[in-house]
N, C-alpha and C positions, 0 to 999 in steps of 0.2 A: 274688331273695332276698339274694344277697350284697351288691348295691347298696344295698338298703334297710337292711341292717345297717350298712353303711359310713356312710350318711347319718345314721343314728340315733346312731352314735358321734360324728359331727361336731356334731350339734344338741345332745345332752345335755351335753357339756362346755361348750358355749357358754351354755346356760342356767345352768349352775353358776357360770360365770365372772362372769355378771352379778350373781348373788346373792352370791357370795363369791370374789373375785379371788385365786386362789392361783397360785403359781409351780410349774410342773412341768417338770423338765429332760427335754428330748428330745434325744437324741444325746450325744456326748462333749463335754467341756469343751475349749475352745481355750486353751491356756496361752500367754502372750506369750513371744517369744524374748528380748526385752530389756525390763526393767521396773525402776522405781524408785518408792518411795512418795513422796507429796507431798501438800500441801494441795489442790492442784488437778491433776488428771491430764490430760495430753494424749496423744492416741492417735497412733500412727505405723504406716504400712502401707508396707513395702518388699519388693522381691523379692531377698532375699539369695541365693536360688537362681534360675536363669534357666529351669529345666526340671524335669521330673519323669519317673520311669520309667513307661512304659505298662504297664498290666495289663488282662487281659481279664476282665471281670466275668461271673460265672456266673449271677447274679441268683437264687441259691439261698441266699446268706448276705450278711450286712452287708459292704458294700465296705470294704476296708482304707484307712487314711489314705494320702495321697499320700507317696511316697518321693521327696524332693527331690534333684536332682543339679545339677551345674554351678554351683559357687559364683560369685557375682557380686560382685567387689570394689567395683564402682562404688556398688552399693546399700549397702554398708557405709560408704562415704564419705558418702553422703547421711544415713544414720542417725547417723554421728558428728557431722555438722554440726548435726543436730537436738539432740544431747546437748550440743554445745558451746554452743549458744544458750540452752538451758535452764540449764546450769551458770553462764553468764555472767549470766543474769537473776536466778538465785538468789543470786549473789554481789553483786548490785547494791543499792545503798541508795536509788537513785532510782526504779527501776521495781519495782512490787509489793513494797515494804518489808514484811518480816515474813511474807510469803507464799511458801511453797515450791512449785515446780512438779515434778511427777512425770511419768512416762511409762509407757506400755505400747506396745511396738513388736512387730509381727507380721510374719512372713515369708509371702509369698503363693506363692513358687515359680514365679511367672510365670503362674499360673493365675487366670483371671477368676472362676471358681466359688469358689475358695479365698479370693479377694479379698472377695467378698460375704460369705463365711462369717466371716471375721476382722473385717469391718466390723460385723456383727451382734454378734460377741463384744465388740467395743468399745462398742457401744451398750448391751448388757445388762451388769449387774453380777452376774456369776456366781460371785463369790468365796465367798459364803456359802450357795450353793444346792446342794443334794444331790438325787439322783434321788428321794428319798422326802420332800423338804421340802414342808410345808403352809403355809410363810410367804407372806403376801401380797407381790406384786411390783409394786405401784403405787408406784414411786420414779422419781427422776431418772436420767438416763443416766449411765453410768459415767465417760465422758470429756466434756469441754466442747468439744473440736475435735480434728479428725484431720489429721495431716500426711501427705500422699501423694495418690495413687499417682504413680509415675514416668511410666507410660504412659497414653495416652488411653483405650484400650478399658477397662482395669480401672477407671479413673477414672469413666467414664460408668456402668458397672454399680454401683459404689459409690454414686455420687451419686444414682442412681435409687432405691437402697434406703433411704439415710439422709435424702434430701431431705424426705420428709413429716415427719420429726422435727426438721427445721431445724438439724441438727448440722452445723456448718461442716466442709467438706472443702477443705483448702488445698493445692493441688498445686504442685510446684516445676518440673515438666517436662512436664505434660500439655497439649499445645498445640492439640488439635483445636478448630476453630472451633464445632463443635457444642455444646461445653460452655458457650458464651456465651448459650445459650437458657435464660433464667431460668424459663421456663414448665416446662421439663422438669427442670432442675437448679437448683432455687432456692437451694440452700445451698452451691453450688460456688464457690470463689474460686481464684485462682492468682496466682503471682508471676512467671510467664513469659508473654510476649506470645501472643496467640492467632494461629493459623495463617491466620486471615482476612487479615492483613497480610503474613505471610511468603509465602504462596502468590502473592499479587499482586506482591510485590516480586520474587519469583524470575522471574515472567513478564516483568516489566519488565526485569530483568537480562538475560534471554535476548534480548529485543528490542534492548537497548542495543548488544549486540555483533553484531547483524545475523543471528542464527541463527534461521531461520524454519522449519527442518526437524529436529525433535528426537525422540528416543525417550524413553520414560519408564518407570521401574520404581518400585514403591511397596510399602510394607508392607500386607498384606491385613488391615487392622483399621481402626478409626475414624480413627486418626492419618494413615495413608497414604491411605485411600479418600477422606476428606473433603478432606484437603490437596490431593491431586491433582485432585480434582473442581474445586476453586476455581482451581487453577493452569490447568487445561484451559479453563475458562470465560474466564478473563482472557487467556490466550494466544490463543485464537480471536478475541477482540476486538482484539488487537494484531496479527493477521495471522500468528501463529505456528501451525504445524501439527505434530500428533504423528504420526509414522510408525507407532509402536506404543505401547501402554500395557499393561504387564504387572504382575502382582502375585504375591507369595508371602508366606508366613509361615515363620518359622524352624524350625517343627516339620513343614513340609511335606516330602514325600519328595524325595530328591536328584535324582530323574529330572525333576521339575517344574522345579527350579532349573536343571538342565543345558539343558532346552528353552529357558528364558529366555535363557541364555547364547548358545545357537545363534541365537536371533532377534537378539540384539545383534550378533553377528559378521556375520550375513548382511544387516544393514540398510545403507542408503546414508547415513543421517544419522550425523553425527560428534559429536553432542552428546547426552549421556544425563543426564536430570534424575532424580536418585535421591531420592525422598521416603521415606526408610527410617529406622527406628529404628536405634540404633547396634548392637543385638544382631542384627538382620536384616542390617545392613551387614557385620557380622563374618561371618556365614554366607555371604554373597554373595562376599566377598573370599576366603574360604577355597576356594570352588569356582572362582573366577576365576583363581587363582594358576597353575594348569597351562596356561592359555590365553593366547595372545599377543594380548590385546585392548588394545594401546597405540595411541595416535594418536587416542583419543577425548577429548572435553572433558567432564568431569563437573561437574554442577551439584548441590550438596548442600544438604539442609535442615540446620537447626540441630542436629539430633539427633546428626550424625556429622561435620560438616564441620570441627570444631575438636577432634576426638577424636584424641589422639596415639597411642592404641593402634591405631586404624584405620590411621593413617599408618605405624606401625611394621610392621604386617602386609603393607604393600604393597612387597614385595621386588622385584616386576617392574616397578615405576613405571607401574602401570596408572592410578593416580589423579593422576599428575604434572599440575600446573596446575590442579587442581580449584578451583572457585570457588563460594561460597555465602554464606549468612547465618548469623550466629552471635549468641548472647546477648553483649552488650557485656562486655568484660573487667571484672573486679572483684577487689577484695582484701578479705579479712577478717582483720584483725589478730589474731594468736594462734591462728587455726584450724589452720594448718599444724602447729604444735607440738602442739595437742591431738589432731590426727588421728593422730599417731604414738603417742599414749598410749592403748593398747588396754585398759587396766584396766577401763573401764565395760563393755566387752564380756565380760570374764572374770567380772565379779561377777554377772551376770544369768543366763547360760545356759552351763554348762560344756561341754555337748555341742556347741552352736554354736561356742563359742570354740575348742574343740579342732580341729573341722573348719577353721575359719578359719585357725588358726595353722598347721596342717599344710599347707594350701594356700599360705599366705603364704611359708613358708620351705622348702616341698618336703621335708618331713621327716615322721616318724612317732613318736608317743609310745609306742606299743606295737609290737613286732616282729611281723611277719606275712609270709607268702609274697609278698604283693603289695608289701611294702616292702623287697624284697631289694636294690634299688638306691638306696634312700633313707636318709638319715642319720636318726639318732634325735633327736627333739625334746627339748630340755631345759627349754623354757619361758622361757629367759632370752636368747633370740636378739635381736640388735640389728637394728632396722629401718633404721638409718642407711645401710647399704650396699645395701639391697634396692631393685631397680628393677623394679616391676611396676605394674599399674593402680592398686593401693591407694596406693602412694607417689607416683603421678603427680598433680600438682596442676593439670593443664590444665583440668579442669572446675570451677574455682573459681567462675566465673559461676553455675553450677547450685548449688554449695554455698551461695553467697550467696543464692540464691532460697530455699533451705530455711531459711537463717538469718533472712531477712526475714519469711518465713511465721510462724516461731515468735514473732518480736518483734511482729508484728501482732496475734497472740492476746494477748500480754502487755500491749500498749497498750490493747486492748479491755477486758481484765480490769481494768487500772489505772483506767479511767474508770468501769467498772461498780462497782467497790469503793470509788470515791471516795478513792483513795489520795492522801495527802499525805506525812506522815512515817510514817504507819501506814495500814493498809487496814481498812475496816469489816469486822466479823465477822458482822453481822446481815443481810447481803444474801444472798438466796437466788438462786444461780446457776442459769441455765437456758440451754441451747444457743441458743434463739431470741433471747434478749437479746444473747448474745455475737455472733450473726450480725448483728444490727441494728447493733451498735457497730463491728463489722469493716467494714461497708460505708461507715462515715463516718470511719474513722481516716485520719490524714495526719500523717506524721512522717518524720524523717530518721535514718538509722542513724549510727553513730559514724564510718562512712566517708563520709558525706555523701549516701548514696543515698536519694532521696525514695520513700516507700512509701505507696501509696493504691490503692484499686480504683475503676474507673468503674462505670457502672450495670449493666454486664454481668459484673462481678466480675473484670475484666481490668486489668492495669497498661498504661501507655503502651507502644506498640509501638516499640522502638528496637533496631536491629540494626547489627552491624558486618559489612561485606562482606569476607569472608576469601578470600585466594588462597593456594594452596599453591605455595611456591617453594623451589627447592633451597637447602639450607643447608650448613653445614660438616659433614664426615664422613658425607656421604650422608643426613643427616637432613633433615626437612621443616620449613621455617619457615612458620608461619601469619601471613602478612603482611596487615595491615589496609589494604585499598585503597579503602574507601568507607564511607559511613554511610547508614542508613535510619532516619528518625524520622518516625513518622506524625503527630506533633503539629505539625510544621512544614509550611508551604505547599508547599515544593518536595519534601519528603519524601526525596528520592533524591539523594545527592551522591556522585559518583566523584572520587577524588583524582587529581591530575595525574600522579602517579608511574606508572611502567609497571605495568600489571596483570599482564602475562604475561612470563615470562623467555624465552619462545620466540614464534614466529609465532602469531597468533590463528587457530585453525582456521576453515575455512569450512564451513557446514552449511545447505545450502539444497537443496530439491527441484528447483528450476529456477533458473537464473542470473537475475540482475536484468535486466529488459527495459530496454535503453538508450532514450534519446530517439529518437524516430522510428518506435517500434514500440508495439504495444499487447499486453496479456496476453490470451491465450485459454485458458481453463481446459481442462485434460486431462480427457476424459470418464472418470467413475468414480473420480477421484482427488481428494485434498483441495485446497482453494483455493490452497495454496502451490505446487502442481504445475501449470504452465502452459507454453504455447509463446508465443514472441514472434513476432508477425506484424507485417510491415512496413505502415505506414499506407498507405492508398491515395493515388493521386494527388490533389493538392489538399487533403490532410489532414495534420495534423501532431500530434505529441505532444512537448512540450518538458520533460517530467519523466520520471524513471525509474519503471518499474512502472506506467505509465499503463494504465488499463483501457479507455479510449476514445481515439479520435483525433478531433481537433477540426477541422472544416472552415475553410479559410482564408477570410477576407473576400473579397468579390467582386473587388476590385482587386489582390489578392495570390494567390500560388500557392506551393505547397510546394517547398522546395529538394530537392536530390538525397537528402540525408540525412533528409528528412521530419521535421526538428526545428525548423524555422522557416519562417515565411511570408515570401516575398520579393516585392517589387513586381513585377507582370507586366511582361514585356517589351513595349514599345509597338511595334506593327507598322503601317507605312504604306509606300507607294511612294515611296522616297526617291531622290535623285539619286546617292547613294553606291553603291547596289546595282546589280548587273549589268543587270537588267531596266529599272530607271529610267535608267541611263546610256544603254542602247540606244535607248530610246524618246526620251530627250532629244536624242540624236544624230540620230535619224530626223527629229525635229521641226525641228531647226536645219538639217539638210541640205535638208529641204523648203523651209524659209524662204530658205535661200541660193539654192536651185534656182529658186524663184519669183522671186527678186531678179534672177537672171541672165536668166531669160526676160523680165522687165520691161525690163531694160536692152536686150536684143536688140529687143524690140517698139519701145522708144523710139527705138533707133538706126534702125529701118527703118519708123518710123511713117508715112512719106510714100509707102511703096511701096504698089502696088496690093493686095497680099495683106493688109496691115494695114488699109488703108482700106476694102476690101471687106467685112471682118468686123466692122465697127463698132468702131473703135479706142477709143472712149470706154468702151463696155461692156467691152472686153477689158482695159483698164487697171483699170477698177473691179473686174472679176472677179479679176484678178491680186492686187489689194490685199486683196480678201476671202479669197483663198486663203492669203495671207500671215498674215492674222489667224487663219484656221483652224488653220494649223500652229502659230502661236504660242499659241493658246488651249489646246492640248493640255499645254503646260507648267504651266498652273494646276492640273492634276490631279496633279502631281508635288510631293512634299514633305508636311510635316505639316499636316493640315487646320486651318484657322483659320476664324474667323467670316466674314471678308471673302472668303477664298479659296473657301470653299463656296458663297457667293452668286455669286462671279465666275465660277467654272468653268462652271456650267451655263447662266447667262444669256449669257456671252460665246460659248459654243459655240453656243447656239440662235440668237443674233442674227447671228453671223458666217456660219453655214451658211445661214440664210435669205437674207442679202445675196448670198452666192455663188450660191445656187439662183435668186435673183431675176434676177441678171445672166445666168445661163445660160438661164432662161426667156425673158428679153428677147431674147438672141441668137437663140433658136429661133424666136420670133415674127417677128423681123427677117428671118430666112431665108425663112420662109413668105411674108411680106408682099412681100419682094423678088422671089420667084418669081412670085407672083400679079400683081405690077406689070408683069412682062415680057410678060404676055399682052395682046393687042390689046383696047383699050376698057377697060382697068382701070387705076385710079390708087390702089392700096391703101396706098402708103407715106405718103400724106398723112394717113392715119388713125393711123399708128404711127411718127411721126417722132421726132427726138431728144427732144423735150419729153415725148411720151407715154412714151418708154422710161425716161426719168428718173423720171416720175411713177409708173410701174408698179413700178420697183425700190424707190422710197421707200415706196409704199403696201404692197407685200408685206412690207417690212422693219418698217414701223411697227406692222403687225399683230402681228408676233412680239414687238416691243418692248412692246406693251401686254400681251400674255400674260405676259411676264416680270415686268412691273411689278405685275400682279395676283398673280403667284405670290409675289414677294418681299414684297408687302404683307400678304397673307392668312397664308401659312405658308411663310416662306423656308427654304432649306436651312441646316443648322447642324452644327457639329462633333459627332460622336457617337463614344463609346467602346463598341465592341462586345465584350462578354465572352463571348458564346455561341458564335461560330463556332469559335474555337480555344481549348481550355480552359486552356492554360498561357500564353496571350498575350492582350493586349488590342489590338484593331484600331481604329486611329484612322481614321475615315472620315467622309464627309459624308452625314448623313441627308437624304433628299429634302425633308423638311418636309411638302410636299403632293405626294403621288403623282400627283394630278390635274394639277397644274401641270407636273410633269416630263413626263408622257406627253402633255400637250397641246402642250408645245414639240416633242417628238419627232414627234407626229402631224402638226403643222403643216409640219414639215420633210418628212415622208414624203409629205404631200399635194402639195407643190410639186415634190418629186422625181418623183411619179407623173405630174404634169401635164407636167413637162419631158420625161419618158420618152415619153409619149403623142404629144406634138407632134413630138418628134424622130423617133419611129417613123414618123409619117405623112409626114415630109419626107425619109425615108431614100433614096427613089428619084429625088430631084431631080438634076440634072447634077452630077457630081462636081467639075467644074472650078469650079463657082460656089459651092456651099454647104459647110457643115461639119455638117450635120444628122447624118450618119452618125457622126461622132466624138462628137457630143453624145449620140447614141443609145448608143454603146458606153460613154461615161463614166457615163450615168445607169443603165445596166445594171449597171456595176460598183458604183455608189453604192447602188442598191437591194438588190443582193445582199449587200453588206457590212452594211447596217443591218437587213435581214431576219434574217440569222444573228446579228446583235448581240444581238437581244432574248432568245433562249434562253440564249445564252452568258453575258449580263450577269446574268440572273436566277439562273443556277445556279453562278456563280463566287463562291467565298467570299473575303471580306476584300479585300486589295489587288489580287487578281487581276481582281475586277470593274472596278476602276479601270483596270487595264492593258488589259482588254478594250475599255473605252470609248475610251481613248487610241488603241488599235490601230484601232478602227473610224473614228475621226476622221482619222487619218493615212492609212489605206488609201483611204477615199473621197476625201480631198483629193488624194492622189497620183493617183488614178484620174482625177479632173477635170483635173489639171494635165497629165498625160501624154496623155490622149486629145484634149484640146482645143488645147493649145499646142505640144507637142513636134513634131507633124508640120509646123506652120507654121515653127517654128524650123529644122526640117530643110531646108525649101524655101529660107528666107531665107539660110541659112548655106552649104548645100551644093549647092542647085539655084537659083542667082540668075536663070538664064536663064528660069525658069519664073514668076518673080515679075514678070509684066507684065500690063498691062491687057488685052492680046489674049488671053492664056491665062484671065484671069478671066472674060472674056465667052464663053469656050468656043470661040474661033476658031482656037486654036493646033493644032499637029500632034498633040500628046499631052496626056494628062490631067496634072493637077497631081500626083496621088498614084497 
């Protein structure tokens, strides 16, 4: 029932309004704190008080009006700037001649709800409306444009309410990027740049100094939350991480602010980004004063970074070296003098003026118990010697923004009214028309500042980069160390002068990974926190903070520092190394020994011992043994095309020549033994001619195999990168494995044949034959080459070459020692046994 009655009350007045639109006052009238009559009225919304007393509502009676506290001199300065611009326009003969501007200025007390209320009061003309009035209220808005608010959150609320009426709202310090959204705030304009650019510029500033690990504190409103969100997004793109991001509002309990301070003190980051309004920064500094939070680098937004009152509060040098963005410095001629003339404040609202005057001079007009220690106000005090936030002109750039906003409205009105020497009187003004012209204006102030609004209602984003540096008498100097201009391609310019008067702090979660390492993210931590892991062998990184290591090309390998690829060391069996030198010495020793044996045999060539063992084959065998010793040298040294072909073919041919001679000597022994038997003449079938032909035939077969090998697929130099990872092995590739094993197989076949024949002749009379020594030599030869095969296959790199050389030398020495050394022993030490009688087995003793 109650709901039905309520809906009925809503519907009935609605029908009545359609039939007969009447004004009925609901609630109390809002009187402006400052006002002045004029032909055209401009509205102003400022927070002359920054807070209000909290009251508990009982909801049994109508709530009382807000009781405002904490007078804010800054907002009085902004209001004075607006009054100065209006006064200057009214006195101008060039701009709006004959038209006077008036104003209605309200105090919001820092309350968003009150901001909306006074905005509606400016929209409605309540001057002639009483609670019992039955007058129609279909009329134009009271004001043509509104100047304000200073903060972003109240501005968003006001712009939301008055946006549907297209009443221009021009802010001088509301920087939230959200206000650029014309679908939500179609009538909002501002003379201060959007935080869209400031937040990104701050992120680039942090990155410029190499700070990748920062903390952040922000105002818990649209200004701080939106600004910090944009900063965080850009910072992440630039590789900057936030250790913490906390927020508060100046009306929050002190316990919450103390918790934030504890977070700052316990953090490892040394850089704090403070996206705070100047009033919230004021509260934070008041709470930080008892704490020793020095050694941190502060990054400030434009709201407080050039505020001298904040700098004056910093008695413990907490903010020393702070850096941030500020609105470019500006001057408005005559404003300083006008600011100190407070008569306009006195003429509008005596109660507000009294409060302002008492706070300005710390005095009281009426004596009271609370004024026991205060002097009595006379009303004639001189502002010249007063030093407080009202007489401080450090916020002149913001005053200039208010000034430009008023002039923007005046220029729009000048065009609408078609003013020349006079302005037209028959033009019906409407906020919509003014808004359309405001979007198109483009003019310069008397100081040369260009004023215009882009499609989002914003001016061009230009900032000065300010650094707090120690000045004289312990004061802080706001030194301009750089510029940021969004309209320029580079946007960001740092001056060459020293930015910091002290060492630039380091603030990183993890140290930069040097070349030779790669970053590995720490589990559960931001991307800025990482460990530096050394690159694996064969991989490098030649830049700092590399996320990957790059594998070196095949012919190179990583150096010890893992920051460069160096050419792999070429490895081959050289004459200079110990193994190569020893094998060379063994080869030359064998060659010399063979030459000595040859000389001995030549010296005793006519003795029975040499003649009985076929001297021609013996000298040919000695020659082949010399070649075997020398061919091992072709395996030492850097492989080349000719050496690769020579080493295997020379080895194969010389060994076959050697084995052919041994095989010939073995057959000669057998034939000679058979020839001594009655009725047999076997030697005529294997005489000197047959012996030479057999040696030639066996050797030619090997020569043909080698020719085929070299023709079809010859050995060639090969760079082996697989065996040893950090070195390249220079070796000879076989070309055709079939050719190589054919050469070895043929040698093995001849060796097996020699061994078999020698084994069959081993029991012949010792004085007559050398079959036993040939058997021993072939046994050594076969043992060496049988063990060579697995050793060669399993040996890496140059060791396989050494194994092959060792096999050549060992088998050659075996042949030399077993076949020739015993004969040299007889010829040199037992000459009495070197007789034909002994050779025929008729002596007293055996030869050996």
